[in-house]
N, C-alpha and C positions, 0 to 999 in steps of 0.2 A: 644717395646715389647707387641704382644696384651694380653690383660686381660679382664675379664668377668667384667660388669658394676654390681656396688655394687644392694643392694636392693634398697635405696633413689633413684639411678639411674633409674632402672627398671619401680619405681612407677610414676618418673616426668613424664618418657618418655610416659608410660600408659597415665596420664594424660593430656599429651599434642595431643596425636593419638586420643584421647577418645572428646576430643574437638566438638565443635559442628563445623562444617565447616573446618575442619583443617585435611586434606588428606595426603596422603603422600608425593607429590612433597612440597606442603606448610609445612611439617613440616621438607622436606630436608632443604629449602630457610628459616627457621624461626634457626635451628642449625647455617647456615654457617651466617646470618647475626650477631646473639645476642651471640654464640658462647657456652654457657651454657641451660641447659633445665631451668633454674630457670628462667635465664634472658627471655627465650622468653615467658616461659607463663606469666611473669609479665610485658609483652610486649604484648600482645593479646587483652586485651579492648582498647588502644588507636588505633591501628590497623586495627582492626572492625572499630570504630570511625569514623576515616578518609576514610574509605573505603565508609561510608554512614550507616552504619550501625545505626539503628535506638534503639533498646532495647538492652540489655544486653546478652553480650556473654557468655553461658553454657558453665562451665570451670568445669568440675569432682575434685571433690574435695581429698585429699589424702585419706579419709577413703573411698570414692567409688573406686577408685585404689588399695586399701588394701583389697576389698570385692573381686575384683576381680580377684586377683594376688591369694587370699587366697583361692577361691570357685577351680582355676582352682587346683593349688597347693591339693589340697583336695583328689580333679580325678585322682591323681599320675604326673600330666602334670607341665608342666611349660614353662616360659614365655620367649621368643628368640630376644636378640634387635640385631640391623642391624649392629652395630659393634662386637657382639661375636662372640669370633670361631668358636660357633655350628650354627651358622646362615650359611645356603646355599651358595658356593660361588657363582653360577650360577646366583639366584635368584639375591642376592648382584650387577648384574652386570648391569640390566635391570633399566631404568632413574625411574619406579616409582615403586620400592620397598618397599616393606610393613614394616615400620619403629620396627616392631613387630610382633613376630607370636605366636600363642597360640600353641601348642606341647603336644599330648598325645600318648605314644608309645615308639619304639626305636631310641634315635634319631641319631644312627648315619648312618642309614640309608637315612638320607639328605646330606651324605659325598661320599657317592656312583655313579658309574653313573646311570642317572635316563634317562630312554625313556616314554614317553606321549604316551599313546593308549586312545583314544577317538572316538563318535561317536554317531552313532544315540540313541535313548532311544526308539524308535520300533524298534526297530533292527530284522530284520530275522533273523531264524534258523542257517540258513547261516554264518549272521554275527556275531550273538554271540558266533556260533563255532569256526570261523576266532582269533574271539580276545582273547578268553580262550587260545586256540593251543600258537598262537602267546605270549602268555603272559606266558605262560608256559617252551615255547623255550628261551623265555630271560633270565626269574631265572633260568635255571638250567645253566645258565653262568654269574651266580655273577649281572647282568643287574636287577636296580631297576624297577618295573612298577609303574608311576604314573598317576593317573585318577580320575576324581569327583565324586564317588558314587552314578553316578545317576542311572534311571536303564538302560535294554539294555546291549552294547557295555562297558559301564564302568564295570559294578557289574561282567560281565564276567571277565573281563580283571584283576581288582583287586581278584577273586575266581581262576582265572589260577596264576596267582603269587603269592599267599598267603604262599606258600612253601619257597620260598625265598626272601617274604617282598616285601611289599608293601606300597605306600602312597596313602594315599585320604585326598584331598583339599576339605573344606567343604566349601559349598558357605553359612551358618552361622554357628553360634557360634559351639567350637568345641566340645561342649557336646551334640547336638541337632543332631542327628539320625537323615537323609532324605538322600530318602525318609523311612516312618516308615516304606517301606515293607523288605526294607535292615539294621533294627537293630541288625539282628541277625550277619549279617558282618562284622556293624560297631563295633560290639565288636570283633571279631576275629582278626579283622585290630589292635583297638586298645591293645592286646595281643601280636601280631604277625608280626606286624606293626608299620605303624605312621597315625596320625590323624592332619591335620595341618589347620589353619585358621587366618585372622587377623580380623575377626568378633566378635567384645566383645560375649562374654560368655553369653548365655539364648537367645540368639537373632537368630529367623527361617529365613531360606529363604525368602528372598525378591529379584524380579525381576532385582534392577538393581544388586544385588551383582553377580547374577552369570558371567556376564564380567568380574568383578573383580576376580573369582576365577578360570577363564579360561587365566587370562594373572601367575595366580600364577605358574599354571599346565605348561604353555607355557616356564616361566622363570627358572623355576628348572630342566627341561629337556634339552640333548642332542639333542633330535630331537621328534618332535609329529608324529605318524600314523593315520592315520585317519580312521576309519572305515565306513562305510554305514553316508552319511550324508545328509542332505537333500541341494537344493541350498541355504538358510537362515537358519542358524544354529550355535549355541552354539559351534561345534567345529568346524565349519568356523571360524570363531572369533579366537578361540585356535589357527587355522594352520594359521589365518596372522597374529598377533603377534609370535606368534614362527618365523617367516620370517622376521619378522622387527628385532628380536633381534637377529638373523645370526644362528637362528637353524636350523637344518634342516626339510623338510614336506616329510612324505610318505602317498602314500594314493592306497588302494587296488581297483583296478579298479571292475566296476557293470553294469549289466546290463541296458542299458538305458532306460528299457521298466521300469524300478520301479524306482521311484521317490525320495529314498533313496539312490541314489548314482550320483543324478547328483553333490551334494557338491563335490565328489573324482573323477568324472570324470572330471569336471572345473579345480580342484586343477590340477590331470596330466596334462590336456592343457595348464598350466600357469609354468608349469617347476617343478612339485614335482616327489620326485621319486618315482617310480611303486613297490609297495612293495606287491608281495608275498610268505614271507617266513622271517621269523627269520634272515635269513642269506642274506639277503637285508639288512638289518638296521646293522649287523657285519659288512659287508665289509665296509659301512657308517663311522661307527665310525674308522674302522681302518684307514681309510684314514685321519681321523681328528686328530689321533694322533698327527703327526708333527705341526699343525696348532690349539691347544684345546684352546677354551675360554679361557682367562687372565682372574682369578677369584681375584677379591681384597677382600681381606679378612680382618676384623675388623678395626684399626683404619688409617692402612695407605690407607682405603676409604676415610677416610672423606676429602671432598673436601675444597679447600682456602676460608678463609671467605669473605664475602663482606660487605664492609663500608655500612654502615646506607646515604643516600642519606640528604639532608639538606630538610626544611621541603620548602623551596624557591622554590629550583627544582622541589620538587614533586608534587608542588602546580599547576604549568605547565605542567609537563606531566600529570599527571591525565585527566586535560582537553587531551588533544591529545590521550592519551591510549581511555578512554570511548567514543570518537568520532568516533577512527578508530574499535572498537569492535561493531559486532551486535549477532544477534542469528543466524548467520549463522559460525561453527566452523573454526577460522584459527589457521595456525601455529605461535605459540611464534616468530620461527625467522621472520617468516615475518612480523609481526606487529612493531619487532624493529628495524628491516632497513625498512619500511613506515614511524615512527616515528622519526625517524633519533636521538635515544636518545640512551644514555649508556644502555649496558644491565641489570646492578644490578638497574637503576632507574627503567625499565620498569618492571623488575620480583618484585620488590617494590610495583609500583601501583596493580601489578595485587595478588600479595597474599594480600594485603589489601583490594581487589575487591571480591575475596575469602574467606575469616575472616566475610567479612560484608555479606556476601550470593548472594551478586551480578554477581558470576562467578562461569560457570562449567566448568573444565575441561576434556577433553575428550583424548582417547589412539592416540597417535602418536603424541604428546606434542601440542595438539590445543586447544584453550578456545574460549568460548564464555560469551557475556553478558547477563544475564537473566532478569535483570531488567534497 
């Protein structure tokens, strides 16, 4: 039976995910290999040293975790762990799902049918009107609209769906309204919708946070609607991630004379569903009902534990893996085949390198060597 993790478990997981160089993939691998969070925390220093780290690894204290959790609760929020029944099922299905989510607002919205609406920050008046109307139409039939609280399309999507409940994914801490011009909207969503983030409290948005935010938007949704997106934009990252996760991508066509429409028109050329009204989304959702995304929930989602390879095996494997890696991102599956090593061995070496700060993980299951 699925049970809500205890406060102790939440605090220990918070310590683990807030540890320097630990990300969602390494968090997941650590729990598979060491079974418990306490054992994983104890193993961190030696793993980092084996990966080549020179200095000490910064691991938050229990008091640090207590402060963050207490501050979130003081705001009326809560921390949701990935194996909790409160965690969004669609999000749990993606390979790099955040182990913990900070939530302020109405938790029940996380378990409704969710559609993302994203687009240009410098959207035209027409683009803003389309976003608002589409959001209103979806809200009327009980579909929750999710977006990133940015200027332009995001703002109008949230405003249009506020009556029915909207979810804003924050690029910084869940307590940091961004941009400041949306502070009023942020407060309304906290009351009538939901605010979520995987970033620690008090942290302002940074450039590296926005792709992470976009993957949450894509991961939580059944589909992503794109309204006005330049050829290289965060909205297209969200659409690409949604396609990778097996979600539907919708795009509103636009004039080729406006560079803000180039991304949407490209998506349509690549097979995105043409979007003219909410009916296009509703028809698609109806066709999905017979093949809905399987939503792993609670402890049933925990993977089969991995055995820890011997040091003798790892010593040889490190040489092969490091030689095969470079600054160009490489798919982990390709790396495993190239090195002719067992999967647990390669994954352990990658974990050591990541904890040492020598490995960067990229979307799409790719990794690159930093130094």
